C-alpha positions, 0 to 999 in steps of 0.5 A: 503507516495507517494502511493495512493489508486488505484496505481498499484505497484510492490514489489521490496522486499520480498517474494512476489518479482517482483508481481504487483496489485492495492493498495486497501488500506493504513494503517497508522502506530500508536504508542500505548505505550509511551509518545506520544500514538496514534501519527502517526509513518511512520515506521508502514505505510503499504499498502494492494495490491490486489493478493499480500502477500496471507495468509491463516487465521484459522477462526472460527465460532462466536456466532450468526453471520453468519461468513465464517469459515475455512481456509481463504485466503486473502490479508495481508498489505505490509511495504510501503518501499517495493513497487514501484509505476508503471508509467501508462504512461511508464509502468516502476516502478519509483520513484515519484516527487511531484511538487506543483501548484500555487493554492497550489495542490500536482502533482505527477509526474514520474521521468523516463518520466515526466509523471503525476501520478494524 
């Protein structure tokens, strides 16, 4: 997955089509059952984007812990295939091209304007 925490992304599919926000967290998918339990499953990778995919969660008070009770609005994760990175240089949604330097580091580039994303 070429998306990193802190990237600005735009939603390209689903109910939140066209909304933009910053990636707050990457949620890596894992297999829960079967032969390879605990292994990484790329089909379940998700991203949490600030201000996008707002859901309402009904939260009740739990024990002595001071938790916020009632109806809470928060962001829910989106599948990584439904978002596209916005290039900071040209300001357009773009695909990412990854190059390796001589030292072995990976550098991400915008495919439209060849600008660096890192």
